[in-house]
C-alpha positions as CSV (number, residue, x, y, z in Angstrom):
1,X,10.0,-22.1,15.3
2,X,12.7,-20.3,13.2
3,X,11.2,-21.2,9.8
4,X,10.7,-24.9,10.5
5,X,7.0,-24.7,9.5
6,X,5.2,-22.4,7.2
7,X,1.6,-21.3,6.7
8,X,0.2,-19.4,3.7
9,X,-1.1,-16.0,4.9
10,X,-2.0,-14.2,1.7
11,X,-1.8,-15.1,-2.0
12,X,-1.2,-12.9,-5.1
13,X,0.8,-10.3,-3.1
14,X,2.4,-7.7,-5.2
15,X,4.2,-5.6,-2.5
16,X,4.8,-5.9,1.2
17,X,6.4,-3.7,3.9
18,X,6.6,-3.5,7.6
19,X,4.2,-0.9,9.0
20,X,5.2,2.2,10.9
21,X,4.4,0.5,14.3
22,X,5.1,-2.9,15.8
23,X,2.9,-5.8,14.6
24,X,1.6,-3.7,11.6
25,X,2.2,-4.8,8.0
26,X,1.1,-3.2,4.8
27,X,0.7,-5.1,1.6
28,X,-0.9,-4.9,-1.8
29,X,-2.7,-7.9,-3.3
30,X,-4.9,-8.7,-6.3
31,X,-8.7,-8.8,-5.6
32,X,-9.1,-12.2,-7.2
33,X,-6.5,-14.9,-6.9
34,X,-7.0,-16.6,-10.3
35,X,-4.9,-17.0,-13.4
36,X,-1.2,-16.1,-13.6
37,X,-0.2,-13.4,-11.1
38,X,2.1,-11.6,-13.4
39,X,-0.6,-11.1,-16.1
40,X,-3.1,-9.5,-13.7
41,X,-4.6,-6.1,-14.2
42,X,-3.0,-3.6,-11.8
43,X,-6.5,-1.9,-11.5
44,X,-7.4,-5.0,-9.4
45,X,-4.7,-4.3,-6.8
46,X,-5.8,-3.2,-3.3
47,X,-3.7,-2.1,-0.3
48,X,-4.4,-3.9,3.0
49,X,-3.3,-3.4,6.6
50,X,-2.8,-6.1,9.2
51,X,-2.3,-5.2,12.9
52,X,-1.2,-8.6,14.0
53,X,1.4,-9.6,11.5
54,X,-1.2,-11.5,9.4
55,X,-2.0,-14.0,12.2
56,X,-5.7,-13.5,11.9
57,X,-8.1,-12.3,9.2
58,X,-10.2,-10.2,11.6
59,X,-7.2,-7.9,12.1
60,X,-6.6,-7.4,8.4
61,X,-8.6,-4.9,6.4
62,X,-8.6,-3.3,3.0
63,X,-7.5,0.3,3.4
64,X,-7.2,1.6,-0.3
65,X,-8.9,0.3,-3.4
66,X,-6.8,0.3,-6.6
67,X,-3.6,1.0,-4.8
68,X,-0.9,0.1,-7.3
69,X,2.1,1.0,-5.2
70,X,2.9,2.3,-1.7
71,X,5.8,3.6,0.5
72,X,5.9,3.3,4.3
73,X,8.1,5.8,6.1
74,X,8.4,7.5,9.4
75,X,6.3,10.4,8.1
76,X,3.4,8.3,6.9
77,X,2.1,5.8,4.4
78,X,1.8,6.9,0.7
79,X,-0.3,5.1,-1.8
80,X,-0.5,5.7,-5.6
81,X,-4.0,4.9,-6.7
82,X,-4.9,4.1,-10.3
83,X,-7.4,6.6,-11.9
84,X,-9.2,6.6,-15.2
85,X,-7.1,7.4,-18.3
86,X,-3.9,5.9,-16.9
87,X,-3.2,8.6,-14.4
88,X,-2.6,8.2,-10.7
89,X,-3.6,10.0,-7.5
90,X,-1.5,10.1,-4.3
91,X,-3.2,9.3,-1.0
92,X,-1.5,9.8,2.4
93,X,-2.0,8.4,5.9
94,X,-0.5,9.8,9.0
95,X,-2.2,7.4,11.4
96,X,-0.6,4.0,10.8
97,X,-2.6,3.4,7.6
98,X,-6.0,3.5,9.4
99,X,-7.3,6.3,7.1
100,X,-6.1,8.0,3.9
101,X,-6.7,11.4,2.4
102,X,-5.8,12.6,-1.1
103,X,-2.6,14.6,-1.4
104,X,-3.2,18.2,-2.4
105,X,-0.9,19.9,-4.8
106,X,-0.8,23.6,-5.9
107,X,-2.0,22.7,-9.4
108,X,-3.7,19.8,-11.1
109,X,-1.3,17.1,-12.0
110,X,-1.6,14.3,-14.6
111,X,0.8,12.0,-13.0
112,X,1.5,8.5,-14.3
113,X,3.9,7.8,-11.4
114,X,5.2,9.3,-8.1
115,X,8.7,9.4,-6.6
116,X,8.6,10.0,-2.8
117,X,11.7,10.9,-0.8
118,X,11.4,11.5,2.9
119,X,13.8,12.9,5.5
120,X,14.3,12.0,9.1
121,X,12.9,15.4,10.1
122,X,9.5,14.6,8.6
123,X,10.0,16.6,5.4
124,X,8.6,14.8,2.3
125,X,9.5,15.5,-1.4
126,X,7.2,14.3,-4.1
127,X,8.1,14.4,-7.8
């Protein structure tokens, strides 16, 4: 109805993006919707995937626990996950955020953030 009526789909959302395929959306939200949203602990953020544009709860599922930030691109979905000691791990999905695997780097990294740049040819740079 072109924005005439609105319905709350999810509360306490921190980040939202269109998924790599039609009808898919990816978002991060806090586990418990209580208190002031901007004072929440980022360790309580999770990443969710909806395959029907948040129309029904049955098509929305939690895909990554403690996902504090993500990037959706043509080459995949990348999620930074909070670890103990303030560091982060990077998880990658190549299947429309259905499953995630940890990124493997040549040496052990103690990252506190990730920058991801992707190219149209599928090449991905992580720093």
